[in-house]
C-alpha positions in Angstrom: -61.5 141.9 -17.4 -58.6 143.0 -16.0 -55.1 141.8 -16.2 -53.7 139.8 -13.3 -50.2 141.2 -12.8 -47.5 138.7 -10.7 -47.0 139.8 -7.9 -43.6 141.5 -6.9 -41.0 139.7 -4.6 -39.5 140.6 -1.5 -35.6 140.9 -2.1 -34.3 140.0 1.7 -30.6 138.9 2.7 -31.7 135.5 4.0 -30.0 134.5 7.5 -27.7 131.9 7.6 -29.6 129.2 9.3 -29.2 128.0 12.7 -27.6 125.0 12.0 -24.7 126.6 10.6 -24.1 130.1 12.8 -23.6 127.7 15.4 -20.6 125.9 14.2 -19.0 129.0 13.2 -19.3 130.9 15.8 -17.9 128.6 18.3 -15.2 128.3 15.6 -14.2 131.4 16.1 -14.5 131.7 19.8 -11.6 128.6 19.9 -9.9 130.5 17.1 -9.8 134.3 19.7 -8.6 131.7 22.7 -6.0 130.5 21.2 -4.7 134.3 19.8 -5.4 135.4 23.6 -3.3 132.4 24.9 -0.5 133.0 22.2 -0.3 136.2 23.6 -0.1 135.5 26.9 2.7 133.3 26.5 4.6 136.0 24.8 4.9 138.3 26.4 6.0 135.9 30.1 9.0 138.1 31.1 11.7 136.9 29.2 13.8 136.4 32.6 11.0 134.9 34.1 12.2 131.8 31.6 14.1 128.3 31.5 17.5 129.1 33.1 20.4 127.8 30.2 21.9 124.9 32.1 25.8 126.1 33.0 28.5 124.2 31.2 30.5 122.2 34.7 33.7 124.1 35.4 36.6 121.5 34.3 38.1 119.5 37.2 41.9 120.9 38.6 45.2 119.2 38.0 46.2 117.8 41.3 49.7 119.4 41.8 52.5 117.5 40.7 50.0 114.5 39.3 52.3 113.9 36.7 55.7 113.1 38.4 54.1 109.1 37.8 50.4 107.3 38.7 49.1 107.1 42.2 50.4 103.0 42.2 54.0 105.1 42.2 56.0 105.7 45.2 56.7 109.2 43.7 53.0 109.5 42.6 51.9 108.1 46.6 54.5 110.8 48.0 52.3 114.1 45.8 48.5 112.2 46.8 49.5 112.0 50.3 51.2 115.2 50.6 48.5 117.3 48.1 46.0 115.2 50.6 47.3 116.8 53.6 47.7 120.6 52.2 43.7 120.0 51.3 43.5 119.0 55.7 44.9 121.6 56.8 43.0 124.7 57.4 46.7 126.8 58.2 48.0 125.7 54.7 44.9 127.3 53.0 43.7 129.9 55.4 46.5 132.1 56.1 47.2 134.2 52.8 51.6 136.2 52.5 51.9 137.9 49.0 48.6 136.6 47.7 49.6 132.6 48.4 48.8 130.6 51.5 51.1 128.0 52.1 48.9 125.3 49.6 49.4 127.4 46.3 53.3 128.2 47.3 54.5 125.1 48.3 52.7 123.2 44.6 54.0 125.8 42.4 57.6 126.1 43.9 57.5 122.7 44.2 55.2 119.9 43.0 55.1 121.3 39.8 58.4 122.8 39.8 60.6 120.7 36.6 63.4 121.7 38.7 62.0 119.6 41.8 63.0 116.0 41.0 60.7 113.2 41.8 63.8 111.4 43.6 63.8 114.8 45.8 60.1 114.3 46.5 60.9 111.0 47.8 63.6 112.3 49.9 60.9 115.0 51.9 58.3 112.7 52.6 61.3 110.3 54.3 62.4 113.2 56.4 62.0 112.5 60.4 61.7 115.0 63.2 64.4 114.4 64.7 66.5 115.8 61.1 64.5 119.0 61.4 64.8 119.7 65.3 66.3 122.9 66.5 68.6 122.7 69.7 67.3 123.8 72.7 69.7 126.0 72.7 68.2 127.5 69.3 64.6 127.3 70.7 65.8 129.4 74.2 67.3 132.3 71.6 63.7 132.1 69.3 61.7 132.4 72.5 63.3 135.6 73.3 63.9 137.7 70.3 60.2 136.1 69.3 58.5 135.4 72.3 54.9 135.1 70.4 56.6 133.2 66.9 54.1 130.1 67.4 51.6 132.7 67.0 52.5 134.1 63.6 50.9 133.5 60.5 54.3 133.0 58.6 55.6 130.6 61.4 51.9 128.5 60.7 52.3 129.3 56.8 55.7 127.8 57.3 55.4 124.8 59.6 51.9 123.8 57.3 54.3 123.0 53.7 57.0 121.6 55.9 54.2 119.3 57.5 53.0 118.4 53.9 56.5 117.5 52.6 57.1 115.0 55.9 54.0 113.9 57.4 54.8 115.4 60.5 52.3 116.2 62.7 52.2 120.7 62.4 51.9 121.1 66.2 55.1 118.2 67.0 56.3 120.1 64.2 56.2 123.9 65.1 57.2 122.9 69.1 60.0 121.2 67.8 61.3 124.2 64.8 59.7 127.3 66.6 62.3 129.5 64.4 60.6 128.7 61.6 59.6 131.4 59.2 61.9 133.8 61.0 63.8 135.7 59.0 67.6 134.8 59.4 68.5 132.0 61.7 69.5 131.0 65.6 72.7 130.5 65.1 73.5 133.9 64.3 73.1 137.5 65.3 70.2 138.2 62.7 66.4 136.3 63.4 63.6 138.9 63.8 60.2 138.3 62.4 59.8 140.4 59.0 57.2 142.8 58.7 56.5 142.9 54.8 54.8 140.3 53.1 57.5 139.3 50.0 60.1 139.2 52.8 58.1 137.1 54.5 56.8 134.3 51.8 60.5 134.8 50.3 61.6 133.4 53.7 58.8 131.1 54.6 60.6 129.1 51.3 64.0 129.4 52.4 63.2 127.9 55.3 61.4 125.1 54.4 64.4 124.2 51.8 67.0 125.1 53.7 66.1 123.0 56.8 65.0 120.0 54.4 68.5 121.0 52.7 69.8 120.5 55.9 68.0 117.5 57.1 69.7 115.4 54.0 66.5 116.6 50.4 70.5 117.7 48.8 69.8 119.7 46.0 66.9 121.1 46.9 68.3 124.6 47.9 69.2 124.4 44.5 66.1 124.2 42.4 64.0 126.7 43.9 66.8 129.4 44.1 69.5 128.6 41.9 72.0 128.4 43.8 72.8 125.6 47.1 74.5 127.3 49.6 72.9 128.7 52.4 74.3 132.0 52.6 74.0 132.5 48.6 70.4 131.0 48.4 69.2 133.2 51.1 70.3 136.4 49.7 68.7 135.2 46.7 65.5 134.6 48.4 66.0 137.7 50.6 66.0 139.9 47.1 63.5 138.2 45.1 64.8 135.3 42.3 63.6 132.2 42.6 62.7 129.9 40.4 59.0 129.6 40.8 
């Protein structure tokens, strides 16, 4: 009787059951999708990312605001002057030697420690009649410089004077056409300066000296260091001053 041997066993790698393979495959696909999305996000151009919020620009101080609050007499005068500067195109659109009428007036007058509050208030109360040139002076001005009222330096000077006094620029230009001319109608010297340095100093000196003549005492000294018309004009012409 022959021996019955045990049957050989067949060894094979067991394949995962369908129930187990499906969730693993699904998990793998989800992971791949997540990685793809992550890579896509990291490859976005950095220049296209959300822009950073820029800090707001600091508000510029109002010229002369340090002189007094808005309810004080000088504070009201300053506010009116600044408002007139802002609303007059000639005060902002004409530039002479790097200054507009607004910037020169703000620096040399409103923010000057040498110009007193009393002088600011006095400027605001100067009437047109105190500044107006005589008919003889007007005739001489038009004879010397026929187009004087079209000159940028004249409009520049009128803008400062109008801001200070509240007088309408058109009426001021008509009444004082020599504003901005170097020299004076009452002297042999009267002309339109060519250089911007002389134009700017003339505009400011006309402003201070005409107001001094209208009763705002000490204004020449505050800006030029000397009060007299001739000496202050010389200081102006050589480029001096406290502004």
